[in-house]
N, C-alpha and C positions, 0 to 999 in steps of 0.2 A: 344296390343295394343288396339286392338278391345275391349277384355273384361274389359279393365282398363277404355276406354271411356265411357263402358255401365257403371261400376261402380259408374263413376263419373257424369253419367246422372241420376241414379237413386236416388243417394243421393243431388244432386243439386234438384231433384223435391221434394224429402223429406223436404229439407232445404226451399223451397218455397212453402209451403202448406199454409202459413196463407196469403201470399200476394196477391193471386187471389181470395180470399172470405173476404178481409178486406172490401171491401164495404158491402158486405151482414151482417158479422159482425157488422159493424159501425151502418147499418140501423135496426139492430134486437136490437141492445144493446144502442142505441142511442148514440152512442161517438160521441164527437166533433171530429175536424179534429187533432189535436194535439193528442188526445187519440189513434186515428186509426193508427198514423205515430209511435206512441211507440210500437204499437201492430205488426207494420210490420218491424221495425228497429230493435227490440231484438234479433231474431235469427242471423242478421246479425252481431251484436256485438260479441256474444260467437261464431259464425264460423270465425269470424276474429282473436282475441284471442288465440283461439283452436290452430289455424296452426303454433304458436310459439314454442308450446310443438311437435305438430306432426310432423314436418319438421324434426328437429333431432333424434326422434325415429326412423322416416324412416329411416334415416342414419344407425341406429342400428340394426333395425330387419325387415328391407326391405319391398319392397311395398307390397307383398303376404301377408304379416300377417296385415301390419298396414290396409290393404283394408278392410279385415274380420273386424277388430275390430271397425274401423268406421262406418263400414255397421251395423254390429249388435248392436252397441251402439245406434244406431239413430232408433232401433225399437220400444223401448218405450217410447221415447218422441213425437213420430209419433203418437202412439194409444192415447197418455195422451192428445194430443192437439185435438184429437178427441172427447174424453170423455168432455175437457174443453168446446169445440165449442157446441157440442149437448146441454151440460149443461146449455148455455148462461151466463157462467162466463167470465167476463172480466179480473178479477184478475188471475184467473187460466189459462187463456189461455196467459196472459203476463209470468208468472212463468214457464208453460211448453214450451213455444215458446223459452224461455232461453235456457232449454236444448236442444230443438229441433236442436239450433244451432250446435250441433256437427257434424251434417252429413255436412255442412259446411266447417268442417276441411278436407274434402277428398283431395282437391286440393294440399294441401301440402305434400300428398301422390304421386299424380300422377307424378308432374313434376321430382323429382328425379329418380323416376321409369324409366320414359322416356328417362332420360338421359343417365341411365346406358344401355338401348337397343341399343342407335344411336351414331354413332360416333359425333364428333364436328361438321362437316359440314354440319349434317342433324336434328341438334337438334332444330333448329328453327321451322322445319318443324313437328317434333316427338312432340315438347310440343305444336304446334298450334293443330293437329290432337286430343292429349288428350284433350286440352283445349276444344275442340269440346263439351265435355260430358256438358259443360254448358248450352248446347240443353234441359237439365233437366228442366230448367227454364221456357223455351218455352213449353215443354210438361206438366208441370204442370198449367201455364197459360192457355193455350188451354182446357185441360182434366179435372183437379180438377174440376173447376165449371160444366160442363157437367155430371162428375161421381157422383157429389152432386145430382144434379137434377135426374138422372137416378135411384142412390142407396141409396141414403141419404149420410149425412154428415159422420157419424161414418165408415159406411161401406167403404166408400171411403178411409178413414185412413187405414181400416184394409187391404185393397187391397194393397196399398202402402207398409205396414207392411210386408206383405206377399212376394211381390216383394224384398223387402231387404234382407229378409230372404234367398230366391231362389239365389240371386245375392252372398250372402256372402257363400252359397255351393259353386256354381259355382268357386269362388276364391280358396276354400279348394281343390277341385278334378282338376281345369284345370290350373291356372294361375300358373307362376313361376317369379322368379328374374333372371335376366340377367346374365349370368356366369361372366359378368363383375364385378358385385356386389362384394364390401367386406363390413362385417359389420364394422361398427365404435363404439368401445365400450367406447370410451372416454365418461366420465359424460355431460351430459345433459347442465346444467349451463355453464360449461367452454365453451362448444362449441359454445352457443349462445352468450357468450361472446365475442368469438374472431369473429364471425360474426357482432356481432356488431362494431366491430373495421375496419371492411374493409370499404372502402368508398363506395364500389360498393353497400353494404347492403341499405344505406341511400338513396343514388342516384337513385337506381330503385325503393326504395319504394316509394317515392314521385311520380313519375313517374304513378307507377301502382296505387296508390291510385286515380290518377285521372281518368285513363283509365278503370280499375276494377271496381272501385268504383263507375262512371257513370253507367256501364251496371247493377251492382246488385242494385243500387237506382234505376233505372227506371224500370228494371223488376220486381220489388216488389213494387213500387209506381205508375206505368202508370195504372193499374186499377183504383187507386180510381184518378190519375189525369184524365184522358178519361172519367170517370161517371161525375165527377164534371163539368167538360169544357165543353164537348159534349153531357152528358146525355145519354150515351148508357146502357144497362143493363150490370150486371155483366159478363153474357156467352158473351155478345158483346166485351165488353172491356177486356175480358180474351183473346179472338182471336184474338185481335188487338196486345195486349200487346205479345202473342206468335209470331207474325209477327217480332216486335221488336226484341226478343230474338233470332230467330231463324237467324236473319239476322247478328245478331253480332257473334253468333256461326260459321255461314258461313265463315264470314270474319277472326276470329282468325286464321286459319291455312294460309290464304294468306297471311296474316300479316307475319307471321311466314316463311314462303316460300319466302318472299318477302325479310326478312330480311338476310335469307340465301346468298339471291342472292346478294344484295346490302348491306350497311351499316345500322345497325339498326335504329341508329341516324335519318335518312332520313325518316323511314317508321314512326317512333315517331312523327316528326316534323309533318307530312304528318297528322298525326291522330289528334294532338293535333288542328291546324288549321281549320279542317274539325268539329271538334267537336264544337269550338267556334261558329264557321259560322253558323252550325244548330240550338245550343242552341240560337244564336242570332233570327234566323229566327222563333222558336218556340213561342218566347215572343210576337209574333204579332198573336198568336194563328190562324194558317193557317185554313180555312175552311174545314170540313170533305167531303168526305173521301179520295179523291183524293191527296189534297195539304197536308192534315194533316200527312195522312201516308207516303207520300215521304217523308217530311222533318223528322220525326221519325224513318224511315227504313234508312234513309241515316245517321243520326247521328249515328244509332245503327253499320252499316257498318263500320264507322271511328272509333268506340269506339273499336271494334273487331278487326280490323287491328292493334290499338294500342295495346291491350291486347298481341296480337302474337307477335310484336315487340320486347317489353319488355321485355318476358320472352325468346327471342331469346337472348337478349343483356345480361341477367343474365345467360344463359347458357353459352354464350362465355367467359363473365369475373370472374364469380366466381370461386376460387380456388376446384378442383374436390372432396376433401376430405369434402368440406364444402357445398357442393350443398342442401343438405336437410335444414340445418340450415339456410344458406341465403334465399332460397326459402321458408321456414317457417315465417322468420320475411316479406320480400316482399309481400307474400300471405296475411298476417297478416293485413298488410298497404292497401292492395288492399281490404280487406273486410271494415275494418274502413272507408276506402273512401266510402264505399257505406252504413254505417250507418249513417253518421250526414245528407246526403241530405235528406232522407226522413223525419228527424226532422224539418230540416230548411223549406223543403216545406210545412209541417202541420203547422208551427208555423208563416210563412210569408204570407199565402194563405189571400188574399183581399176578404173576402165574399161579399164585396158591390160591387166591379167591377168583381168578378168570374174571378181572375187571379192570377198567380204565378210569376208574373213579378220579384219579387225581388229575387226568388229563381233560376228561369233560368238566371238571371243578372249575380249572383254570378258563377253560372259555366261556362258563357262566359269569365269571370274574371279569375277563375282558370284556366282555359285551356290555355288563353292567355300567363299566368304567367309561365304555364308549357313550355309552346312553346320558350318564350324567356331564361328558365334555361337552356332547352335542348340546345338550340342553341349558347347559348355564353358560357355554361361552360363546357358542356359534349364532348369527342373527338370522332369524327366518326370512329375511328380504334385503339383500346388499346390492347397491347399483352398481352396474358393471363398470361404469366409469370409474369409481372411487376406488376400485381393485386395482384398474389397470394403471391407475395413477400412484401406486403402492410403491 
């Protein structure tokens, strides 16, 4: 599990290579707010859609093989993004950023991998621990701008590519699949169709799109937000974004553990309520540093608890033979949930008033809608057998 979490972390770092440098690219290339948001959002889109395929492939080949495949496939895009950034080409950055999204598919590998290693009563904790690999976004936000300052832009990308190669080698020699893992050789498309017919797939997809989408969106767009609203440098904005991401990462296993102890529904409800409240506070632009930090770190805690709670719910309700397929779709929904907010934030930014009121208000409304849906439509406890027979 420790190695799996590290594999997730380094791939999340690679996936988030553009976000912490978006303000630098925007300044060097004179990008508009919308152009910068497209640059940030493109890897998120591919990382989301790719999970739909990677999840069922993990059911077939196991976590060890798929961890190596995703990690190795991420090396060339990382180097290509470094070349594009060094040459100052916005079109190339967008194109190579598209392929960089493959690193974000790693999440759809880790959830079924963790599920097979732990009994049902501890899967919320297990998926929460693996989910701490999201710390890669915090590492990227904090260290990537500093590495660029210390070593240069392209060399920074070479360092991450080398770390990916070493990680793949560790998977080859150290990692193993659970003895409980049984390869599912059914064709991928029918498996996805079967998972799509399960109500749990779409219920959890909606919930995860809000909590994980919110985390991904802020982890990638917060450097731009902080620099725009508060005037911090790229390095300082990256440090504050790292604090946000770290808070969400630490909260994720807490959410999973709470879901093991209580019904996941109540953990998710608390997450949505807190998210709506903190997003509402953010509309008023709390002054730096104490009040703004408290606002966004608390928001991160609620989002992190929610991500742990939702996937604990998935682990309880999804049929064992379809965990990878269901996970792939749900994880894709979470990634897609992170794709649109940066675009909305960039498009709705009010340059005259210097605020993101519209984007934050939409987050409040979405979180409240998810709260009501969870409270009124979903059961606190539902037998596994019932869902599996649906």
